[in-house]
C-alpha positions, 0 to 999 in steps of 0.5 A: 683303953682299947686293946687290939688282939691282932698279934695274939690271933695271928700268932695262934694262926701262925700268920705273918704280917706280910701274908695277911697284908697280901691276902687282904690287900690291907697296907702292911704299915696299917697291919704292923701298927695294929699288930704293935698296938700303935694304931690310933685310927683304923678304917672299918673297912680294914677291920671288916677285911681282917675279921673275915680273913681271920674268921673272927668277930670284931669283939675278938679283935678289939676289947676294952681293958680298964686302966688301973688307977 
C-alpha cells in the first residue's frame, strides 16, 4: 500500500491546506484528498510542486507500507 505523509509533514510545518493550495496553485480538493489519504491518482506536476514547496523528497511524501496479512 502507498501511504501519503502529507498530513504529518504539514502538521510538523504548521501549514494549513488553504495556505499550501494558495502558495502552490494546486487545487484545494487535490490537497485535501492527499491529506486525508483518499487520493487515488495524483499528477506528477502536483507531487513536484508540493515537494519543492515543502522542501522534501518524493520518498518523504510517499512510502510503501506492507499490508498485514
